[in-house]
N, CA, C and O atoms as a DFTB+ gen file, in Angstrom:
716 C
 N C O
     1  1       0.837      -1.174       0.000
     2  2       0.000       0.000       0.000
     3  2       0.886       1.243       0.000
     4  3       1.923       1.279       0.663
     5  1       0.475       2.240      -0.736
     6  2       1.218       3.485      -0.818
     7  2       1.008       4.303       0.458
     8  3      -0.020       4.179       1.125
     9  1       1.984       5.130       0.783
    10  2       1.859       6.026       1.925
    11  2       1.064       7.247       1.498
    12  3       1.320       7.834       0.447
    13  1       0.100       7.622       2.321
    14  2      -0.721       8.781       2.020
    15  2      -0.010      10.069       2.394
    16  3       0.701      10.139       3.397
    17  1      -0.213      11.075       1.576
    18  2       0.250      12.413       1.923
    19  2      -0.786      13.002       2.874
    20  3      -1.931      12.550       2.908
    21  1      -0.391      13.994       3.634
    22  2      -1.290      14.618       4.606
    23  2      -2.556      15.132       3.916
    24  3      -3.657      14.972       4.444
    25  1      -2.405      15.747       2.745
    26  2      -3.561      16.287       2.020
    27  2      -4.529      15.175       1.621
    28  3      -5.745      15.358       1.676
    29  1      -3.996      14.039       1.226
    30  2      -4.838      12.907       0.833
    31  2      -5.588      12.352       2.041
    32  3      -6.771      12.025       1.947
    33  1      -4.900      12.249       3.168
    34  2      -5.553      11.784       4.384
    35  2      -6.664      12.753       4.786
    36  3      -7.767      12.332       5.134
    37  1      -6.369      14.047       4.736
    38  2      -7.378      15.056       5.072
    39  2      -8.600      14.931       4.168
    40  3      -9.731      15.111       4.620
    41  1      -8.375      14.625       2.901
    42  2      -9.486      14.480       1.947
    43  2     -10.383      13.303       2.346
    44  3     -11.604      13.387       2.219
    45  1      -9.793      12.222       2.820
    46  2     -10.582      11.074       3.274
    47  2     -11.511      11.496       4.402
    48  3     -12.704      11.197       4.373
    49  1     -10.970      12.187       5.388
    50  2     -11.761      12.608       6.540
    51  2     -12.821      13.626       6.117
    52  3     -13.951      13.577       6.602
    53  1     -12.468      14.540       5.221
    54  2     -13.449      15.506       4.718
    55  2     -14.603      14.799       4.014
    56  3     -15.764      15.158       4.210
    57  1     -14.290      13.801       3.202
    58  2     -15.339      13.048       2.498
    59  2     -16.227      12.290       3.484
    60  3     -17.451      12.299       3.358
    61  1     -15.608      11.638       4.459
    62  2     -16.391      10.909       5.463
    63  2     -17.260      11.867       6.271
    64  3     -18.407      11.548       6.582
    65  1     -16.721      13.042       6.614
    66  2     -17.497      14.033       7.360
    67  2     -18.657      14.559       6.517
    68  3     -19.746      14.796       7.040
    69  1     -18.432      14.742       5.227
    70  2     -19.503      15.196       4.338
    71  2     -20.611      14.145       4.242
    72  3     -21.792      14.487       4.169
    73  1     -20.228      12.874       4.241
    74  2     -21.211      11.792       4.128
    75  2     -21.992      11.570       5.417
    76  3     -23.209      11.385       5.379
    77  1     -21.312      11.587       6.543
    78  2     -21.929      11.254       7.828
    79  2     -22.350      12.477       8.633
    80  3     -23.264      12.389       9.452
    81  1     -21.706      13.601       8.416
    82  2     -21.807      14.743       9.306
    83  2     -20.628      14.644      10.264
    84  3     -20.272      13.550      10.702
    85  1     -20.031      15.766      10.587
    86  2     -18.799      15.752      11.372
    87  2     -18.990      15.098      12.743
    88  3     -18.193      14.246      13.137
    89  1     -20.039      15.491      13.472
    90  2     -20.223      14.941      14.818
    91  2     -20.630      13.474      14.781
    92  3     -20.205      12.693      15.632
    93  1     -21.441      13.095      13.813
    94  2     -21.813      11.680      13.677
    95  2     -20.600      10.834      13.336
    96  3     -20.454       9.722      13.844
    97  1     -19.730      11.351      12.482
    98  2     -18.492      10.648      12.153
    99  2     -17.654      10.458      13.413
   100  3     -17.142       9.367      13.663
   101  1     -17.517      11.508      14.198
   102  2     -16.748      11.424      15.433
   103  2     -17.364      10.387      16.373
   104  3     -16.642       9.600      16.986
   105  1     -18.690      10.381      16.487
   106  2     -19.366       9.399      17.341
   107  2     -19.113       7.970      16.850
   108  3     -18.896       7.063      17.653
   109  1     -19.142       7.778      15.539
   110  2     -18.863       6.442      14.992
   111  2     -17.427       6.024      15.296
   112  3     -17.171       4.869      15.633
   113  1     -16.509       6.949      15.178
   114  2     -15.105       6.649      15.474
   115  2     -14.919       6.289      16.949
   116  3     -14.104       5.427      17.278
   117  1     -15.668       6.941      17.833
   118  2     -15.610       6.607      19.256
   119  2     -16.148       5.192      19.473
   120  3     -15.546       4.404      20.203
   121  1     -17.276       4.869      18.844
   122  2     -17.854       3.521      18.974
   123  2     -16.935       2.441      18.431
   124  3     -16.959       1.308      18.910
   125  1     -16.127       2.780      17.437
   126  2     -15.186       1.824      16.848
   127  2     -13.826       1.831      17.569
   128  3     -12.858       1.242      17.089
   129  1     -13.771       2.497      18.711
   130  2     -12.557       2.597      19.530
   131  2     -11.405       3.315      18.835
   132  3     -10.241       3.113      19.181
   133  1     -11.730       4.143      17.868
   134  2     -10.695       4.903      17.179
   135  2     -10.299       6.137      17.988
   136  3      -9.160       6.598      17.912
   137  1     -11.231       6.658      18.749
   138  2     -10.997       7.821      19.593
   139  2     -11.458       7.491      21.011
   140  3     -12.352       6.667      21.205
   141  1     -10.854       8.126      21.979
   142  2     -11.224       7.829      23.369
   143  2     -11.984       8.975      24.029
   144  3     -12.435       8.837      25.166
   145  1     -12.131      10.072      23.356
   146  2     -12.839      11.214      23.914
   147  2     -14.064      11.536      23.064
   148  3     -14.040      11.386      21.842
   149  1     -15.104      11.967      23.704
   150  2     -16.314      12.368      22.993
   151  2     -16.367      13.884      22.771
   152  3     -17.385      14.420      22.334
   153  1     -15.275      14.557      23.073
   154  2     -15.224      15.999      22.874
   155  2     -15.511      16.321      21.415
   156  3     -14.944      15.698      20.517
   157  1     -16.365      17.264      21.180
   158  2     -16.793      17.620      19.824
   159  2     -15.653      18.195      18.992
   160  3     -14.759      18.868      19.506
   161  1     -15.710      17.915      17.714
   162  2     -14.732      18.470      16.775
   163  2     -15.335      19.709      16.129
   164  3     -16.503      19.709      15.740
   165  1     -14.542      20.755      16.017
   166  2     -15.029      21.983      15.407
   167  2     -14.964      21.944      13.891
   168  3     -15.817      22.512      13.210
   169  1     -13.952      21.272      13.367
   170  2     -13.736      21.218      11.913
   171  2     -13.236      19.834      11.532
   172  3     -12.645      19.120      12.342
   173  1     -13.487      19.473      10.283
   174  2     -12.985      18.192       9.776
   175  2     -11.455      18.189       9.773
   176  3     -10.834      17.149       9.988
   177  1     -10.855      19.346       9.531
   178  2      -9.388      19.410       9.490
   179  2      -8.779      19.117      10.862
   180  3      -7.716      18.502      10.943
   181  1      -9.441      19.551      11.946
   182  2      -8.934      19.259      13.295
   183  2      -9.040      17.765      13.589
   184  3      -8.128      17.170      14.163
   185  1     -10.156      17.169      13.192
   186  2     -10.333      15.729      13.375
   187  2      -9.312      14.959      12.534
   188  3      -8.733      13.976      12.996
   189  1      -9.099      15.412      11.304
   190  2      -8.127      14.764      10.422
   191  2      -6.726      14.829      11.009
   192  3      -5.982      13.850      10.947
   193  1      -6.362      15.963      11.574
   194  2      -5.042      16.114      12.176
   195  2      -4.860      15.149      13.344
   196  3      -3.817      14.508      13.477
   197  1      -5.879      15.055      14.181
   198  2      -5.828      14.135      15.322
   199  2      -5.704      12.687      14.844
   200  3      -4.897      11.922      15.372
   201  1      -6.504      12.317      13.846
   202  2      -6.490      10.942      13.335
   203  2      -5.201      10.621      12.591
   204  3      -4.714       9.492      12.652
   205  1      -4.649      11.600      11.892
   206  2      -3.394      11.378      11.174
   207  2      -2.288      11.031      12.168
   208  3      -1.475      10.139      11.930
   209  1      -2.277      11.755      13.282
   210  2      -1.278      11.493      14.318
   211  2      -1.477      10.101      14.920
   212  3      -0.513       9.359      15.112
   213  1      -2.724       9.753      15.215
   214  2      -3.012       8.446      15.812
   215  2      -2.650       7.281      14.894
   216  3      -2.143       6.254      15.345
   217  1      -2.916       7.454      13.607
   218  2      -2.762       6.349      12.662
   219  2      -1.438       6.359      11.925
   220  3      -1.098       5.390      11.246
   221  1      -0.689       7.437      12.051
   222  2       0.540       7.546      11.271
   223  2       0.225       7.569       9.783
   224  3       0.954       6.989       8.978
   225  1      -0.855       8.237       9.423
   226  2      -1.253       8.290       8.009
   227  2      -1.742       6.947       7.508
   228  3      -1.538       6.604       6.343
   229  1      -2.387       6.185       8.377
   230  2      -2.928       4.841       8.116
   231  2      -1.834       3.783       7.992
   232  3      -2.083       2.703       7.457
   233  1      -0.627       4.076       8.479
   234  2       0.459       3.099       8.443
   235  2       0.521       2.266       9.712
   236  3       1.045       1.153       9.694
   237  1      -0.003       2.786      10.807
   238  2       0.023       2.062      12.076
   239  2      -1.165       1.108      12.174
   240  3      -2.269       1.421      11.728
   241  1      -0.922      -0.045      12.760
   242  2      -1.984      -1.021      12.971
   243  2      -2.642      -0.745      14.321
   244  3      -2.341      -1.393      15.324
   245  1      -3.547       0.232      14.320
   246  2      -4.259       0.645      15.527
   247  2      -5.756       0.694      15.219
   248  3      -6.142       0.727      14.050
   249  1      -6.602       0.700      16.253
   250  2      -8.057       0.726      15.999
   251  2      -8.511       1.880      15.111
   252  3      -9.453       1.718      14.335
   253  1      -7.869       3.033      15.204
   254  2      -8.261       4.173      14.373
   255  2      -8.047       3.875      12.888
   256  3      -8.862       4.265      12.051
   257  1      -6.962       3.192      12.566
   258  2      -6.697       2.823      11.164
   259  2      -7.772       1.889      10.655
   260  3      -8.303       2.085       9.562
   261  1      -8.093       0.881      11.434
   262  2      -9.129      -0.081      11.045
   263  2     -10.471       0.627      10.884
   264  3     -11.206       0.351       9.936
   265  1     -10.796       1.537      11.803
   266  2     -12.068       2.253      11.750
   267  2     -12.187       3.102      10.482
   268  3     -13.224       3.096       9.819
   269  1     -11.128       3.824      10.154
   270  2     -11.162       4.672       8.959
   271  2     -11.295       3.823       7.702
   272  3     -12.090       4.144       6.819
   273  1     -10.526       2.744       7.614
   274  2     -10.638       1.858       6.455
   275  2     -12.052       1.288       6.357
   276  3     -12.608       1.196       5.263
   277  1     -12.628       0.910       7.474
   278  2     -13.971       0.337       7.494
   279  2     -15.010       1.345       7.014
   280  3     -15.827       1.037       6.146
   281  1     -14.976       2.535       7.574
   282  2     -15.946       3.562       7.179
   283  2     -15.786       3.950       5.715
   284  3     -16.776       4.160       5.015
   285  1     -14.538       4.045       5.248
   286  2     -14.295       4.395       3.845
   287  2     -14.830       3.293       2.923
   288  3     -15.505       3.579       1.934
   289  1     -14.530       2.054       3.247
   290  2     -14.986       0.932       2.416
   291  2     -16.508       0.865       2.377
   292  3     -17.083       0.557       1.333
   293  1     -17.162       1.146       3.485
   294  2     -18.633       1.152       3.505
   295  2     -19.180       2.227       2.575
   296  3     -20.113       1.974       1.813
   297  1     -18.603       3.429       2.633
   298  2     -19.075       4.522       1.791
   299  2     -18.875       4.227       0.304
   300  3     -19.746       4.522      -0.513
   301  1     -17.743       3.653      -0.037
   302  2     -17.483       3.325      -1.442
   303  2     -18.391       2.178      -1.871
   304  3     -18.968       2.216      -2.957
   305  1     -18.521       1.158      -1.023
   306  2     -19.355      -0.001      -1.338
   307  2     -20.812       0.351      -1.558
   308  3     -21.483      -0.281      -2.374
   309  1     -21.316       1.352      -0.844
   310  2     -22.702       1.782      -1.017
   311  2     -22.943       2.379      -2.393
   312  3     -24.069       2.351      -2.889
   313  1     -21.921       2.909      -3.004
   314  2     -22.070       3.599      -4.283
   315  2     -21.783       2.717      -5.494
   316  3     -22.067       3.106      -6.626
   317  1     -21.223       1.538      -5.262
   318  2     -20.910       0.617      -6.366
   319  2     -21.858      -0.568      -6.342
   320  3     -22.171      -1.107      -5.281
   321  1     -22.307      -0.961      -7.505
   322  2     -23.102      -2.181      -7.566
   323  2     -22.183      -3.365      -7.868
   324  3     -20.992      -3.184      -8.122
   325  1     -22.737      -4.561      -7.839
   326  2     -21.928      -5.769      -8.022
   327  2     -21.271      -5.811      -9.398
   328  3     -20.110      -6.203      -9.517
   329  1     -21.999      -5.413     -10.432
   330  2     -21.422      -5.404     -11.778
   331  2     -20.272      -4.402     -11.878
   332  3     -19.263      -4.660     -12.535
   333  1     -20.440      -3.268     -11.223
   334  2     -19.384      -2.260     -11.219
   335  2     -18.126      -2.765     -10.540
   336  3     -17.016      -2.526     -11.014
   337  1     -18.304      -3.466      -9.425
   338  2     -17.153      -4.029      -8.718
   339  2     -16.437      -5.061      -9.574
   340  3     -15.207      -5.116      -9.583
   341  1     -17.195      -5.878     -10.291
   342  2     -16.580      -6.895     -11.160
   343  2     -15.800      -6.241     -12.294
   344  3     -14.708      -6.689     -12.642
   345  1     -16.357      -5.189     -12.866
   346  2     -15.663      -4.486     -13.949
   347  2     -14.361      -3.871     -13.442
   348  3     -13.336      -3.926     -14.122
   349  1     -14.406      -3.292     -12.257
   350  2     -13.197      -2.703     -11.679
   351  2     -12.163      -3.765     -11.341
   352  3     -10.965      -3.539     -11.508
   353  1     -12.614      -4.920     -10.868
   354  2     -11.685      -6.016     -10.564
   355  2     -10.966      -6.484     -11.829
   356  3      -9.775      -6.796     -11.794
   357  1     -11.694      -6.532     -12.944
   358  2     -11.080      -6.951     -14.202
   359  2      -9.988      -5.972     -14.630
   360  3      -8.928      -6.383     -15.104
   361  1     -10.251      -4.681     -14.461
   362  2      -9.243      -3.680     -14.813
   363  2      -8.071      -3.748     -13.841
   364  3      -6.918      -3.595     -14.246
   365  1      -8.359      -3.979     -12.554
   366  2      -7.289      -4.100     -11.555
   367  2      -6.368      -5.265     -11.891
   368  3      -5.159      -5.179     -11.676
   369  1      -6.926      -6.349     -12.414
   370  2      -6.089      -7.487     -12.828
   371  2      -5.153      -7.090     -13.960
   372  3      -4.006      -7.533     -14.002
   373  1      -5.639      -6.252     -14.882
   374  2      -4.797      -5.772     -15.978
   375  2      -3.661      -4.892     -15.435
   376  3      -2.524      -4.968     -15.902
   377  1      -3.988      -4.068     -14.452
   378  2      -2.959      -3.224     -13.831
   379  2      -1.914      -4.107     -13.160
   380  3      -0.712      -3.907     -13.335
   381  1      -2.382      -5.082     -12.392
   382  2      -1.463      -5.978     -11.681
   383  2      -0.594      -6.787     -12.645
   384  3       0.536      -7.145     -12.313
   385  1      -1.118      -7.075     -13.835
   386  2      -0.348      -7.823     -14.830
   387  2       0.840      -7.003     -15.353
   388  3       1.786      -7.560     -15.910
   389  1       0.787      -5.696     -15.172
   390  2       1.875      -4.822     -15.611
   391  2       2.938      -4.626     -14.531
   392  3       3.903      -3.886     -14.724
   393  1       2.755      -5.289     -13.407
   394  2       3.709      -5.176     -12.305
   395  2       4.628      -6.378     -12.294
   396  3       4.216      -7.499     -12.593
   397  1       5.864      -6.133     -11.949
   398  2       6.845      -7.205     -11.888
   399  2       7.290      -7.463     -10.463
   400  3       6.512      -7.370      -9.513
   401  1       8.553      -7.786     -10.348
   402  2       9.144      -8.107      -9.060
   403  2       9.036      -6.919      -8.097
   404  3       9.253      -5.771      -8.484
   405  1       8.701      -7.210      -6.858
   406  2       8.554      -6.208      -5.802
   407  2       7.501      -5.152      -6.154
   408  3       7.609      -3.999      -5.734
   409  1       6.496      -5.546      -6.917
   410  2       5.393      -4.666      -7.306
   411  2       5.851      -3.401      -8.028
   412  3       5.256      -2.336      -7.862
   413  1       6.882      -3.516      -8.809
   414  2       7.374      -2.412      -9.626
   415  2       6.736      -2.503     -11.012
   416  3       6.444      -3.595     -11.500
   417  1       6.526      -1.357     -11.634
   418  2       5.969      -1.334     -12.983
   419  2       7.024      -1.854     -13.954
   420  3       8.159      -1.378     -13.961
   421  1       6.647      -2.829     -14.770
   422  2       7.538      -3.368     -15.784
   423  2       7.711      -2.285     -16.857
   424  3       6.732      -1.802     -17.425
   425  1       8.957      -1.916     -17.122
   426  2       9.253      -0.798     -18.021
   427  2       8.574      -0.941     -19.388
   428  3       8.052       0.033     -19.930
   429  1       8.583      -2.153     -19.938
   430  2       7.985      -2.369     -21.263
   431  2       6.468      -2.163     -21.254
   432  3       5.867      -1.965     -22.309
   433  1       5.855      -2.207     -20.090
   434  2       4.399      -2.084     -19.993
   435  2       3.988      -0.750     -19.378
   436  3       2.849      -0.581     -18.941
   437  1       4.917       0.184     -19.350
   438  2       4.675       1.480     -18.731
   439  2       3.523       2.241     -19.405
   440  3       2.680       2.823     -18.723
   441  1       3.490       2.235     -20.707
   442  2       2.413       2.910     -21.432
   443  2       1.082       2.209     -21.260
   444  3       0.035       2.847     -21.149
   445  1       1.138       0.893     -21.241
   446  2      -0.077       0.092     -21.084
   447  2      -0.725       0.317     -19.721
   448  3      -1.946       0.444     -19.622
   449  1       0.092       0.365     -18.675
   450  2      -0.467       0.519     -17.338
   451  2      -1.124       1.890     -17.170
   452  3      -2.110       2.022     -16.445
   453  1      -0.587       2.896     -17.827
   454  2      -1.180       4.232     -17.746
   455  2      -2.617       4.214     -18.258
   456  3      -3.497       4.834     -17.660
   457  1      -2.859       3.511     -19.352
   458  2      -4.212       3.397     -19.889
   459  2      -5.149       2.651     -18.951
   460  3      -6.310       3.029     -18.791
   461  1      -4.648       1.605     -18.340
   462  2      -5.465       0.832     -17.397
   463  2      -5.791       1.651     -16.152
   464  3      -6.912       1.600     -15.646
   465  1      -4.815       2.401     -15.664
   466  2      -5.046       3.254     -14.498
   467  2      -6.107       4.293     -14.831
   468  3      -7.028       4.527     -14.048
   469  1      -5.973       4.905     -15.980
   470  2      -6.937       5.933     -16.410
   471  2      -8.335       5.322     -16.555
   472  3      -9.321       5.933     -16.143
   473  1      -8.428       4.129     -17.135
   474  2      -9.715       3.464     -17.315
   475  2     -10.357       3.150     -15.960
   476  3     -11.548       3.388     -15.759
   477  1      -9.565       2.619     -15.044
   478  2     -10.070       2.289     -13.711
   479  2     -10.590       3.544     -13.016
   480  3     -11.689       3.553     -12.461
   481  1      -9.785       4.599     -13.057
   482  2     -10.176       5.837     -12.381
   483  2     -11.437       6.429     -13.006
   484  3     -12.322       6.896     -12.290
   485  1     -11.522       6.411     -14.314
   486  2     -12.688       6.970     -14.993
   487  2     -13.962       6.217     -14.619
   488  3     -14.994       6.830     -14.345
   489  1     -13.887       4.909     -14.609
   490  2     -15.067       4.103     -14.259
   491  2     -15.474       4.307     -12.803
   492  3     -16.660       4.410     -12.489
   493  1     -14.492       4.363     -11.929
   494  2     -14.785       4.571     -10.517
   495  2     -15.323       5.981     -10.286
   496  3     -16.224       6.173      -9.470
   497  1     -14.785       6.952     -10.987
   498  2     -15.227       8.342     -10.834
   499  2     -16.690       8.522     -11.222
   500  3     -17.385       9.354     -10.639
   501  1     -17.158       7.762     -12.183
   502  2     -18.563       7.840     -12.579
   503  2     -19.458       7.480     -11.396
   504  3     -20.511       8.088     -11.204
   505  1     -19.046       6.507     -10.617
   506  2     -19.863       6.027      -9.505
   507  2     -19.700       6.857      -8.235
   508  3     -20.675       7.071      -7.513
   509  1     -18.481       7.330      -7.947
   510  2     -18.245       7.958      -6.640
   511  2     -17.687       9.375      -6.716
   512  3     -17.531      10.021      -5.680
   513  1     -17.386       9.869      -7.892
   514  2     -16.805      11.201      -8.033
   515  2     -15.297      11.125      -8.235
   516  3     -14.641      10.192      -7.770
   517  1     -14.768      12.103      -8.923
   518  2     -13.349      12.090      -9.301
   519  2     -12.417      12.161      -8.090
   520  3     -11.440      11.415      -8.018
   521  1     -12.708      13.047      -7.143
   522  2     -11.828      13.182      -5.976
   523  2     -11.796      11.902      -5.151
   524  3     -10.729      11.452      -4.733
   525  1     -12.958      11.322      -4.922
   526  2     -13.033      10.098      -4.131
   527  2     -12.382       8.933      -4.869
   528  3     -11.748       8.077      -4.251
   529  1     -12.536       8.903      -6.172
   530  2     -11.919       7.828      -6.962
   531  2     -10.403       7.896      -6.838
   532  3      -9.744       6.872      -6.661
   533  1      -9.856       9.090      -6.930
   534  2      -8.404       9.253      -6.834
   535  2      -7.916       8.784      -5.462
   536  3      -6.943       8.035      -5.374
   537  1      -8.579       9.218      -4.401
   538  2      -8.169       8.839      -3.046
   539  2      -8.315       7.332      -2.839
   540  3      -7.431       6.701      -2.259
   541  1      -9.401       6.759      -3.299
   542  2      -9.618       5.321      -3.140
   543  2      -8.531       4.522      -3.852
   544  3      -8.043       3.521      -3.327
   545  1      -8.161       4.964      -5.031
   546  2      -7.115       4.267      -5.780
   547  2      -5.767       4.368      -5.076
   548  3      -5.023       3.389      -5.016
   549  1      -5.452       5.535      -4.549
   550  2      -4.177       5.707      -3.849
   551  2      -4.149       4.840      -2.592
   552  3      -3.113       4.271      -2.247
   553  1      -5.287       4.741      -1.912
   554  2      -5.373       3.890      -0.725
   555  2      -5.038       2.435      -1.037
   556  3      -4.427       1.746      -0.220
   557  1      -5.435       1.974      -2.208
   558  2      -5.287       0.567      -2.571
   559  2      -4.015       0.266      -3.369
   560  3      -3.625      -0.893      -3.504
   561  1      -3.384       1.289      -3.887
   562  2      -2.292       1.096      -4.838
   563  2      -0.958       0.788      -4.171
   564  3      -0.693       1.192      -3.039
   565  1      -0.129       0.058      -4.912
   566  2       1.264      -0.121      -4.509
   567  2       1.990       1.203      -4.797
   568  3       1.514       1.996      -5.610
   569  1       3.125       1.450      -4.148
   570  2       3.793       2.750      -4.289
   571  2       4.054       3.202      -5.732
   572  3       3.832       4.372      -6.044
   573  1       4.512       2.324      -6.610
   574  2       4.789       2.732      -7.997
   575  2       3.521       3.193      -8.722
   576  3       3.542       4.183      -9.452
   577  1       2.436       2.478      -8.518
   578  2       1.176       2.832      -9.176
   579  2       0.635       4.134      -8.574
   580  3       0.141       4.991      -9.308
   581  1       0.720       4.291      -7.262
   582  2       0.256       5.522      -6.621
   583  2       1.053       6.722      -7.125
   584  3       0.488       7.789      -7.367
   585  1       2.348       6.553      -7.281
   586  2       3.192       7.632      -7.786
   587  2       2.774       8.017      -9.203
   588  3       2.656       9.201      -9.519
   589  1       2.553       7.035     -10.038
   590  2       2.105       7.284     -11.418
   591  2       0.750       7.989     -11.416
   592  3       0.528       8.924     -12.185
   593  1      -0.141       7.542     -10.560
   594  2      -1.478       8.126     -10.471
   595  2      -1.420       9.587     -10.041
   596  3      -2.151      10.421     -10.574
   597  1      -0.570       9.894      -9.096
   598  2      -0.434      11.274      -8.615
   599  2       0.066      12.213      -9.709
   600  3      -0.224      13.409      -9.680
   601  1       0.814      11.680     -10.671
   602  2       1.337      12.492     -11.776
   603  2       0.275      12.776     -12.830
   604  3       0.415      13.718     -13.609
   605  1      -0.780      11.975     -12.863
   606  2      -1.827      12.118     -13.882
   607  2      -2.822      13.209     -13.480
   608  3      -3.086      13.411     -12.295
   609  1      -3.366      13.904     -14.467
   610  2      -4.418      14.871     -14.139
   611  2      -5.681      14.139     -13.674
   612  3      -5.954      13.013     -14.092
   613  1      -6.424      14.787     -12.821
   614  2      -7.671      14.232     -12.306
   615  2      -8.686      14.143     -13.441
   616  3      -8.796      15.063     -14.252
   617  1      -9.428      13.037     -13.502
   618  2     -10.444      12.909     -14.538
   619  2     -11.648      13.760     -14.175
   620  3     -11.954      13.957     -13.000
   621  1     -12.322      14.257     -15.190
   622  2     -13.580      14.981     -15.001
   623  2     -14.673      14.118     -15.602
   624  3     -14.593      13.728     -16.767
   625  1     -15.675      13.826     -14.828
   626  2     -16.748      12.951     -15.278
   627  2     -17.811      13.792     -15.952
   628  3     -18.282      14.783     -15.393
   629  1     -18.187      13.394     -17.154
   630  2     -19.255      14.067     -17.881
   631  2     -20.593      13.726     -17.239
   632  3     -20.773      12.605     -16.762
   633  1     -21.530      14.662     -17.214
   634  2     -22.817      14.411     -16.560
   635  2     -23.579      13.208     -17.109
   636  3     -24.321      12.563     -16.368
   637  1     -23.412      12.895     -18.381
   638  2     -24.150      11.781     -18.974
   639  2     -23.293      10.520     -19.089
   640  3     -23.581       9.642     -19.902
   641  1     -22.240      10.432     -18.272
   642  2     -21.352       9.263     -18.311
   643  2     -22.109       8.017     -17.888
   644  3     -23.052       8.083     -17.099
   645  1     -21.684       6.886     -18.420
   646  2     -22.349       5.625     -18.116
   647  2     -21.945       5.117     -16.744
   648  3     -20.924       5.528     -16.193
   649  1     -22.735       4.243     -16.211
   650  2     -22.465       3.666     -14.894
   651  2     -21.296       2.694     -14.963
   652  3     -20.993       2.138     -16.019
   653  1     -20.647       2.499     -13.823
   654  2     -19.579       1.511     -13.729
   655  2     -20.182       0.162     -14.010
   656  3     -21.236      -0.174     -13.469
   657  1     -19.534      -0.615     -14.847
   658  2     -20.043      -1.936     -15.172
   659  2     -20.488      -2.040     -16.615
   660  3     -20.698      -3.145     -17.116
   661  1     -20.637      -0.904     -17.300
   662  2     -20.976      -0.949     -18.710
   663  2     -19.758      -1.428     -19.485
   664  3     -18.693      -1.623     -18.900
   665  1     -19.896      -1.617     -20.770
   666  2     -18.813      -2.149     -21.584
   667  2     -17.585      -1.253     -21.530
   668  3     -17.691      -0.030     -21.436
   669  1     -16.419      -1.887     -21.592
   670  2     -15.151      -1.181     -21.541
   671  2     -15.082      -0.131     -22.639
   672  3     -15.446      -0.378     -23.789
   673  1     -14.599       1.056     -22.250
   674  2     -14.425       2.131     -23.225
   675  2     -15.659       2.984     -23.403
   676  3     -15.622       3.950     -24.165
   677  1     -16.771       2.662     -22.718
   678  2     -17.996       3.415     -22.894
   679  2     -18.093       4.643     -22.006
   680  3     -18.827       5.578     -22.327
   681  1     -17.375       4.659     -20.908
   682  2     -17.477       5.779     -19.983
   683  2     -16.927       7.032     -20.647
   684  3     -15.842       7.025     -21.229
   685  1     -17.706       8.115     -20.545
   686  2     -17.277       9.370     -21.143
   687  2     -16.640      10.221     -20.058
   688  3     -17.314      10.712     -19.152
   689  1     -15.340      10.384     -20.167
   690  2     -14.618      11.211     -19.205
   691  2     -13.627      12.068     -19.957
   692  3     -13.236      11.763     -21.083
   693  1     -13.235      13.132     -19.318
   694  2     -12.196      13.958     -19.894
   695  2     -11.195      14.248     -18.786
   696  3     -11.500      14.091     -17.604
   697  1     -10.016      14.667     -19.171
   698  2      -9.002      14.985     -18.188
   699  2      -9.146      16.427     -17.766
   700  3      -9.256      17.317     -18.609
   701  1      -9.145      16.665     -16.461
   702  2      -9.189      17.994     -15.899
   703  2      -7.754      18.453     -15.740
   704  3      -7.020      17.903     -14.919
   705  1      -7.349      19.427     -16.490
   706  2      -5.960      19.860     -16.462
   707  2      -5.711      20.940     -15.417
   708  3      -4.615      21.497     -15.351
   709  1      -6.728      21.246     -14.591
   710  2      -6.529      22.243     -13.560
   711  2      -5.952      21.668     -12.291
   712  3      -5.584      22.424     -11.392
   713  1      -5.858      20.329     -12.183
   714  2      -5.360      19.699     -10.954
   715  2      -3.880      19.849     -10.799
   716  3      -3.311      19.373      -9.817
């Protein structure tokens, strides 16, 4: 798994707070033993800072890390249907096929993996949004793939884009060059 940058970790907490509400998110984290105090959080950024310290950016094996991964997976899972998950798994297999020893990108397949990464992100973005798709991919990616992904511009999903799970190449996305 790739190491998250502070901004990426903050984005996870901001997304979870937007989905649950800041205080409800904090209450869920307390119930999951991620936090030991019920003191209210004023901002998502303050909660993110506290959680980043506790989890070491999700690198430490502590209850807070497990809680954040659990809540994130639930939010993503609610937005994907079974067909969408299968389509993404098929693309993930193509990405993994471009990796060699020690999960490094095979040089000869460097161009190929870029297309697969873009396809995966575009399909996921249709279901959950471009920002969430990028963060979800970085959470799951090996360091080489995460590094490549960070270099790519964020995809912009067209309003009439097809759902995840439709035929390959059907999703209408464009690259947002403002990222």
